NUMIKE-548697 format. One record per residue (C-alpha): y, x, z; residue number from 1. Coordinates in pm, 1 decimal, decimal comma, always signed. Layout:
<rs>
R/Y/X/Z/NUM
...
</rs>
This chain:
<rs>
R/+372,0/+11754,2/-16446,6/1
R/+395,2/+11679,7/-16071,5/2
R/+193,1/+11859,8/-15802,1/3
R/-95,8/+11611,4/-15798,8/4
R/-132,9/+11622,2/-16175,5/5
R/-115,9/+12002,9/-16167,2/6
R/-389,7/+12024,6/-15904,6/7
R/-600,0/+11777,0/-16096,6/8
R/-569,5/+11968,2/-16420,8/9
R/-581,8/+12324,6/-16293,9/10
R/-922,2/+12483,2/-16275,0/11
R/-1120,0/+12162,0/-16248,8/12
R/-1361,7/+12243,1/-16526,9/13
R/-1459,8/+12528,2/-16748,9/14
R/-1505,0/+12522,9/-17121,1/15
R/-1873,4/+12590,2/-17159,6/16
R/-2207,5/+12545,3/-16989,0/17
R/-2385,0/+12877,6/-16976,8/18
R/-2707,1/+13021,2/-16842,9/19
R/-2678,4/+13193,7/-16510,2/20
R/-2853,2/+13481,5/-16686,2/21
R/-2551,3/+13553,0/-16903,4/22
R/-2230,1/+13435,4/-16737,1/23
R/-2181,6/+13288,6/-16392,3/24
R/-1969,5/+13332,2/-16084,3/25
R/-2008,8/+13607,1/-15827,8/26
R/-2198,9/+13543,0/-15505,9/27
R/-1931,1/+13454,2/-15255,7/28
R/-2094,2/+13570,0/-14934,9/29
R/-2292,3/+13878,0/-14830,3/30
R/-2642,0/+13769,0/-14730,0/31
R/-2621,7/+13838,0/-14360,1/32
R/-2272,8/+13692,3/-14323,9/33
R/-2420,0/+13344,2/-14369,9/34
R/-2739,8/+13304,2/-14165,4/35
R/-2953,9/+13610,2/-14098,2/36
R/-3251,2/+13413,5/-13961,7/37
R/-3261,1/+13178,6/-14260,7/38
R/-3232,3/+13470,6/-14501,7/39
R/-3523,2/+13647,9/-14334,2/40
R/-3726,7/+13328,4/-14354,0/41
R/-3658,7/+13256,7/-14722,9/42
R/-3633,8/+13592,8/-14896,0/43
R/-4007,3/+13684,8/-14882,7/44
R/-4090,1/+13390,6/-15112,4/45
R/-3830,7/+13477,4/-15380,6/46
R/-3934,7/+13729,8/-15645,8/47
R/-3766,0/+13919,3/-15925,2/48
R/-3885,1/+13821,2/-16274,7/49
R/-3885,3/+14070,5/-16561,9/50
R/-3962,9/+13928,3/-16906,9/51
R/-4042,9/+14185,6/-17178,4/52
R/-3930,8/+14054,9/-17517,9/53
R/-4058,7/+14147,2/-17867,3/54
R/-3729,9/+14321,6/-17956,0/55
R/-3767,4/+14562,1/-17663,8/56
R/-3513,8/+14391,4/-17439,4/57
R/-3589,6/+14279,7/-17084,4/58
R/-3464,4/+13948,2/-16946,2/59
R/-3419,2/+13946,5/-16570,9/60
R/-3428,3/+13641,5/-16347,9/61
R/-3567,9/+13511,6/-16022,4/62
R/-3864,3/+13300,3/-15922,3/63
R/-4003,3/+13120,3/-15617,7/64
R/-4365,6/+13110,6/-15500,4/65
R/-4437,4/+12736,4/-15496,6/66
R/-4817,8/+12747,1/-15470,8/67
R/-5071,7/+13022,5/-15420,6/68
R/-5032,7/+13253,5/-15718,3/69
R/-4775,8/+13022,7/-15887,2/70
R/-4409,7/+13120,4/-15931,6/71
R/-4149,0/+12871,5/-16057,4/72
R/-3861,8/+13001,4/-16271,4/73
R/-3641,4/+12905,5/-16567,5/74
R/-3783,9/+12910,5/-16919,0/75
R/-3457,9/+13053,1/-17052,3/76
R/-3553,4/+13373,1/-16867,0/77
R/-3911,0/+13397,8/-16998,1/78
R/-3931,2/+13196,3/-17320,5/79
R/-3932,3/+13495,7/-17561,1/80
R/-4154,8/+13720,4/-17351,6/81
R/-4486,7/+13873,0/-17453,6/82
R/-4533,5/+14014,9/-17104,6/83
R/-4394,0/+13897,8/-16770,5/84
R/-4396,9/+14089,8/-16444,9/85
R/-4319,2/+13967,1/-16094,6/86
R/-4169,0/+14212,3/-15846,3/87
R/-4138,0/+14201,8/-15468,6/88
R/-4030,5/+14516,4/-15288,1/89
R/-4247,7/+14796,5/-15419,9/90
R/-4515,3/+14557,8/-15546,1/91
R/-4549,6/+14441,0/-15904,9/92
R/-4784,0/+14181,6/-16056,8/93
R/-4843,7/+14080,3/-16419,1/94
R/-4842,0/+13706,5/-16493,5/95
R/-5167,4/+13614,9/-16667,0/96
R/-5068,2/+13263,9/-16776,0/97
R/-4781,3/+13017,0/-16779,8/98
R/-4720,7/+12643,5/-16774,4/99
R/-4394,8/+12525,4/-16929,5/100
R/-4164,8/+12233,1/-16988,2/101
R/-3901,9/+12399,5/-17205,9/102
R/-3684,6/+12087,4/-17222,5/103
R/-3662,5/+12086,2/-16842,7/104
R/-3609,8/+12466,8/-16848,1/105
R/-3899,8/+12495,5/-16603,5/106
R/-4179,8/+12750,4/-16628,7/107
R/-4461,6/+12825,4/-16385,5/108
R/-4597,0/+13179,9/-16393,9/109
R/-4948,0/+13241,7/-16262,6/110
R/-5037,6/+13578,2/-16109,6/111
R/-5369,5/+13556,7/-15923,8/112
R/-5314,2/+13849,9/-15689,7/113
R/-4947,5/+13800,5/-15601,7/114
R/-4942,2/+13816,1/-15221,6/115
R/-4618,2/+13632,2/-15148,6/116
R/-4567,0/+13347,9/-14895,0/117
R/-4557,1/+12996,4/-15042,4/118
R/-4239,7/+12797,9/-14967,9/119
R/-4226,2/+12454,9/-14814,5/120
R/-4081,0/+12193,6/-15052,4/121
R/-3868,5/+11889,0/-14978,7/122
R/-3872,1/+11612,0/-15238,7/123
R/-3673,0/+11359,0/-15033,6/124
R/-3332,0/+11267,3/-15170,3/125
R/-3046,0/+11497,3/-15083,9/126
R/-2702,5/+11371,7/-14987,5/127
R/-2359,1/+11486,4/-15107,7/128
R/-2205,8/+11712,2/-14845,3/129
R/-2545,4/+11844,2/-14735,0/130
R/-2562,5/+12220,8/-14685,6/131
R/-2776,3/+12411,1/-14936,4/132
R/-2852,8/+12778,9/-14977,1/133
R/-2927,7/+12973,4/-15295,6/134
R/-3148,5/+13283,1/-15288,8/135
R/-3195,8/+13497,0/-15598,9/136
R/-3185,1/+13845,0/-15748,7/137
R/-2816,3/+13852,7/-15835,7/138
R/-2748,7/+14124,2/-16090,4/139
R/-3117,0/+14214,8/-16071,9/140
R/-3063,0/+14328,3/-15712,2/141
R/-3146,7/+14147,8/-15397,3/142
R/-3252,0/+13904,1/-15301,5/143
R/-2901,1/+13778,7/-15227,4/144
R/-2804,0/+13473,1/-15031,0/145
R/-2514,6/+13223,9/-15069,0/146
R/-2430,7/+12893,7/-14907,4/147
R/-2254,8/+12575,7/-15024,4/148
R/-2282,3/+12200,4/-15034,9/149
R/-2437,3/+11933,7/-15252,5/150
R/-2152,3/+11780,4/-15452,5/151
R/-2336,8/+11530,3/-15673,1/152
R/-2686,7/+11422,6/-15773,2/153
R/-2748,6/+11327,2/-16135,0/154
R/-3044,3/+11101,3/-16208,3/155
R/-3216,7/+11239,1/-16516,7/156
R/-3572,3/+11220,5/-16650,3/157
R/-3746,0/+11127,1/-16322,8/158
R/-3554,1/+11377,8/-16114,7/159
R/-3214,9/+11436,8/-15955,8/160
R/-3031,1/+11733,6/-16107,5/161
R/-2835,8/+11892,8/-15822,4/162
R/-2468,4/+11980,8/-15859,4/163
R/-2353,7/+12206,4/-15577,5/164
R/-2083,2/+12447,5/-15467,4/165
R/-2347,1/+12712,2/-15394,6/166
R/-2259,3/+13013,4/-15611,2/167
R/-2520,6/+13209,6/-15801,8/168
R/-2478,5/+13470,2/-16069,4/169
R/-2651,2/+13683,6/-16332,5/170
R/-3017,9/+13742,4/-16245,4/171
R/-3034,3/+13440,7/-16014,6/172
R/-3170,8/+13202,8/-16281,7/173
R/-3488,6/+13050,1/-16142,1/174
R/-3398,1/+13140,5/-15784,3/175
R/-3442,2/+12892,9/-15503,9/176
R/-3203,6/+12630,3/-15371,7/177
R/-3300,3/+12545,3/-15013,1/178
R/-3195,9/+12283,6/-14758,8/179
R/-3080,0/+12369,1/-14408,4/180
R/-3440,5/+12377,6/-14285,1/181
R/-3546,0/+12635,3/-14542,4/182
R/-3731,3/+12390,4/-14768,9/183
R/-3708,4/+12432,8/-15144,6/184
R/-3510,2/+12150,6/-15307,0/185
R/-3436,9/+12295,8/-15652,6/186
R/-3414,1/+12595,2/-15885,0/187
R/-3072,7/+12750,9/-15958,5/188
R/-3028,5/+12721,3/-16336,6/189
R/-2682,6/+12689,0/-16498,9/190
R/-2311,8/+12635,9/-16439,5/191
R/-1984,7/+12558,3/-16611,7/192
R/-1796,1/+12876,8/-16703,9/193
R/-1459,5/+12915,2/-16530,9/194
R/-1517,7/+12598,5/-16338,2/195
R/-1456,4/+12553,3/-15970,6/196
R/-1760,5/+12633,1/-15760,0/197
R/-1871,0/+12267,5/-15752,9/198
R/-2018,0/+12303,5/-16102,6/199
R/-2340,2/+12489,3/-16031,5/200
R/-2655,4/+12302,1/-16132,9/201
R/-3012,9/+12327,2/-16006,1/202
R/-3331,8/+12169,3/-16136,1/203
R/-3487,7/+11903,0/-15910,8/204
R/-3789,3/+11993,4/-15699,6/205
R/-3971,0/+11686,4/-15832,5/206
R/-3997,9/+11854,1/-16171,6/207
R/-4165,1/+12153,7/-16005,7/208
R/-4413,4/+11926,5/-15828,4/209
R/-4491,5/+11742,4/-16152,3/210
R/-4540,4/+12069,1/-16341,3/211
R/-4779,9/+12198,6/-16076,1/212
R/-4990,7/+11887,2/-16133,2/213
R/-4986,7/+11922,1/-16512,8/214
R/-5266,2/+12184,9/-16518,4/215
R/-5174,6/+12301,2/-16870,0/216
R/-5146,1/+12679,0/-16830,8/217
R/-5174,0/+12897,9/-17140,8/218
R/-5167,2/+13278,3/-17186,7/219
R/-4825,5/+13441,9/-17161,0/220
R/-4645,9/+13456,9/-17494,7/221
R/-4329,3/+13330,1/-17667,5/222
R/-4268,9/+12958,6/-17614,9/223
R/-4132,8/+12689,9/-17846,4/224
R/-3782,2/+12715,5/-17986,6/225
R/-3680,1/+12387,4/-17819,2/226
R/-3356,2/+12411,6/-17623,3/227
R/-3339,3/+12306,7/-17257,2/228
R/-3170,5/+11973,4/-17188,6/229
R/-2846,7/+12131,1/-17073,3/230
R/-2803,7/+12337,3/-17391,7/231
R/-2885,4/+12063,8/-17643,2/232
R/-2586,4/+11945,8/-17843,0/233
R/-2690,3/+11596,2/-17948,9/234
R/-2918,3/+11482,5/-17667,1/235
R/-2751,1/+11606,5/-17351,9/236
R/-2749,9/+11365,0/-17058,7/237
R/-2430,6/+11163,9/-17014,0/238
R/-2311,3/+11363,6/-16713,1/239
R/-2304,8/+11684,9/-16918,3/240
R/-2144,5/+11518,4/-17219,2/241
R/-1871,4/+11384,4/-16993,5/242
R/-1831,2/+11729,1/-16838,3/243
R/-1777,0/+11884,3/-17181,6/244
R/-1508,1/+11628,3/-17268,9/245
R/-1330,3/+11687,1/-16938,5/246
R/-1354,7/+12064,0/-16984,5/247
R/-1169,9/+12041,1/-17315,7/248
R/-917,2/+11787,2/-17178,6/249
R/-1035,6/+11539,4/-17442,4/250
R/-945,8/+11232,1/-17239,8/251
R/-998,2/+10981,1/-17521,1/252
R/-1337,7/+11136,6/-17587,1/253
R/-1415,0/+11125,3/-17214,9/254
R/-1325,1/+10756,4/-17205,3/255
R/-1557,9/+10683,3/-17497,9/256
R/-1848,4/+10884,5/-17355,3/257
R/-1810,4/+10749,0/-17002,6/258
R/-1782,5/+10390,6/-17130,4/259
R/-2113,3/+10440,4/-17311,9/260
R/-2251,0/+10592,9/-16994,2/261
R/-2144,7/+10294,8/-16785,0/262
R/-2302,4/+10053,5/-17031,9/263
R/-2627,9/+10250,2/-17028,1/264
R/-2626,1/+10301,3/-16650,4/265
R/-2402,3/+10032,2/-16496,5/266
R/-2505,3/+10120,7/-16140,9/267
R/-2411,4/+10488,4/-16177,6/268
R/-2096,9/+10564,0/-15978,1/269
R/-2037,8/+10892,4/-16161,9/270
R/-1979,2/+10708,2/-16489,8/271
R/-1696,7/+10511,0/-16330,5/272
R/-1543,0/+10825,4/-16181,8/273
R/-1538,5/+10971,9/-16533,0/274
R/-1377,0/+10653,0/-16667,0/275
R/-1116,3/+10679,0/-16393,2/276
R/-1034,1/+11040,6/-16480,8/277
R/-992,5/+10949,1/-16846,0/278
R/-759,2/+10658,7/-16767,2/279
R/-560,3/+10871,0/-16522,8/280
R/-489,5/+11142,6/-16778,2/281
R/-405,0/+10879,5/-17037,5/282
R/-137,0/+10750,7/-16794,6/283
R/-327,3/+10426,1/-16740,3/284
R/-302,4/+10437,3/-16362,6/285
R/-402,1/+10082,9/-16274,1/286
R/-713,6/+10113,3/-16489,6/287
R/-793,0/+10446,3/-16322,8/288
R/-764,4/+10299,4/-15974,9/289
R/-982,8/+10004,3/-16075,7/290
R/-1247,9/+10242,4/-16209,1/291
R/-1245,7/+10453,3/-15892,0/292
R/-1273,1/+10139,0/-15680,5/293
R/-1571,9/+10034,1/-15891,2/294
R/-1731,1/+10371,2/-15819,5/295
R/-1677,9/+10342,1/-15444,1/296
R/-1818,2/+9987,8/-15450,6/297
R/-2135,0/+10118,7/-15617,7/298
R/-2164,7/+10419,2/-15385,8/299
R/-1949,5/+10415,7/-15074,9/300
R/-2059,6/+10774,4/-14998,2/301
R/-1932,0/+10922,1/-15326,5/302
R/-1674,8/+11170,7/-15202,2/303
R/-1549,3/+11258,2/-15550,6/304
R/-1470,2/+10891,0/-15619,8/305
R/-1267,7/+10859,5/-15298,8/306
R/-1092,1/+11190,2/-15364,3/307
R/-986,9/+11089,9/-15713,9/308
R/-877,8/+10747,9/-15585,7/309
R/-656,8/+10919,4/-15328,4/310
R/-498,6/+11139,8/-15595,5/311
R/-435,1/+10836,7/-15816,8/312
R/-260,2/+10656,0/-15530,9/313
R/-58,5/+10970,5/-15455,3/314
R/+56,8/+10992,2/-15814,7/315
R/+194,4/+10639,6/-15782,7/316
R/+364,7/+10722,9/-15453,1/317
R/+147,4/+10480,1/-15255,1/318
R/+123,5/+10693,7/-14941,4/319
R/-24,9/+10430,7/-14711,9/320
R/-319,7/+10389,2/-14948,1/321
R/-359,2/+10768,1/-14964,2/322
R/-382,2/+10781,3/-14584,2/323
R/-647,0/+10507,9/-14581,6/324
R/-852,3/+10696,0/-14841,5/325
R/-809,6/+11017,5/-14645,4/326
R/-951,5/+10852,4/-14332,1/327
R/-1258,1/+10736,1/-14523,6/328
R/-1303,6/+11073,0/-14691,0/329
R/-1294,6/+11262,9/-14361,4/330
R/-1626,7/+11106,4/-14261,5/331
R/-1786,4/+11162,4/-14604,0/332
R/-1670,7/+11505,8/-14718,5/333
R/-1432,5/+11693,1/-14484,5/334
R/-1366,7/+11961,9/-14746,6/335
R/-1245,6/+11706,7/-15002,2/336
R/-1045,2/+11532,8/-14729,9/337
R/-869,5/+11862,4/-14661,3/338
R/-800,0/+11911,1/-15031,6/339
R/-653,3/+11560,1/-15054,4/340
R/-433,9/+11626,1/-14754,0/341
R/-307,4/+11950,5/-14907,4/342
R/-232,0/+11781,5/-15238,5/343
R/-81,4/+11457,3/-15122,9/344
R/-8,7/+11438,6/-14749,1/345
R/+167,4/+11766,4/-14661,2/346
</rs>
């Protein structure tokens, strides 16, 4: 296995998708080492969520005040609870009612007297490479603050699921993902275990907006047994099914899944990147390069597609093509450009 193949294979994906409540990476940066002013601006609107379950256990997560008296969080934190409390500093409020979309893993908790500032929300489309910040009660302590970048946006069920390199960990489920202006763009929800930091996923803000408009609150109590979309085995979206195949190095399976994905969503660049990865690991290099080129033709700003194309050229010893890809990638995603240079140009 040469250096490029080793870098491609090593640490690219984990084996399982897991709730941030149970197993996720450690917050990489102390809060004030990132941006003190932004932290001070955002932290007042992020609360700790304690869900009291029938068996006596307490599930701990985070939530964000998205409307007066309304806190958005993940249903996997609260779904079994008979009582839910919201905590900020020395203050504690009981949620009287909840509105839920368990499949989306999105719950709104209503506490009439919760005196917490409401966040601004940004529903405009994010861009890969854009800086985002996660704020949540990591380990039940906090709030804590970490920074990263948008790596991919996955179109699913009238929203764009956000894949980012912004680390969040146990207790941060339901915490806020914010843009560089401090506007809420998503809710930190799940990640791939043992994956590189790029595999952290947040729910789209559009789902929060839609749920606020649903007006279907009911008293707090255990919710349906339905699994959220990212935990379902048979009905997961294509991008998660492809992720699972890549995580297990099942390249033939990845090729089958991604081919189905491309047929279902022919204008989705991510499906062609997945096809390219499958071909590459099956030693079908020309097919891999063709697939990556298809991806870049669909979305010229897809940094992952350009990065993988550069690695494929490097594996064939086509250094001039690698340099051309590197030049393009520098203007799209400087971090990936640096990784390509380390792997193939130095």
